[in-house]
N, C-alpha and C positions, 0 to 999 in steps of 0.2 A: 121077043125080050132083048134078043142081040143087037135089034134095031135102036132099042131104047138105050142100051149101055153105051153103043156107039155114039148116039147124038149127046148123052150126058158128058162123055169124055171129051167130046169137041167143044161144049159149052163150057166147060171148066177150063180147058185151055185157053178160051178167049174171054175168060172173065177179068175185068179191069181191076187194079189194085183199088182199095178204098184211098178216097182223096181226102186230105186235111181240110177242114172247115176253112173256108176264107172270109176276110174281112170285105166289106164292101169295096176297098181298095185293090182286093187282090192279095194282100199281104197274110201269109200263113198265121193262124192263130196259135198261140203257145198254150195248149191245154193242161201242161204239167202244173201249173200255179193256178188253176180255176178253182176260186173260191166257191162255195156252196152258200146259199142264205141261210141255211141251217145252223150253220157255224157261227152266224152272227146272233143267234137267237139264246135267250138265257132265262132264267127265272129271277124276275125283278118284281118289287113291291108295287102297288098301285101307286101312281104318281100323281093322279088327278087331283087328290086334296093339296098337293104341294105345290102343282103348276098352274092350276085353274086361274086364268087371268094374269099370269106372270109371263110376260112376253121373253124374258131373258134365257128362259129354257130352250127357246129356238137357237139361240147363239150356242149354247153348250152342244146341242143335237148338231149343229152345223160343224162345230169344230170336231167332232167325234166322227164325222165322215171320213176325213182323212187317217183316222186310225183302224178303221173298219176294213177287214180284207175284202168285203164286197162292193161297198159304197166307194172307197177309194177308187177302185178300177172303173166303176160307173161315172164318177166325176173326170177321171182323166179322158174317158172317150164317151161322153154322154151321146154322141150322135151314132155310136155303135149299139147302144142299148135302147130299143124302141119300145120296151115296156116301162121306161123310166123318163119322167120328165123334171128339168129343174126350172123351179119356179120361186123367184125371190129367194135364191140360195137354198131352196128345201128341196130335197129329192122326193118326188112323188110316184107310184107305182101306177101305170095305166092297165086296169084290168077289164 
């Protein structure tokens, strides 16, 4: 038992401090302002009847990206967000 305690103590001394996640360029991420997708959700009426065939709704959605806490960050650095693609100014998720 003493041997295990000594080994555990040695391991604890040599544990590295957790590292901040890094961007591909090696710049530390600021996680204090990290939006969650759930914050962008809400309860809304079924819009299918109002927008089916109306292409102007896409412009309203695109304009809303800049106000949204998640999608505004995705648009700022789309290359950092591998689960999102920008096609014809619309954000798509890759599942």
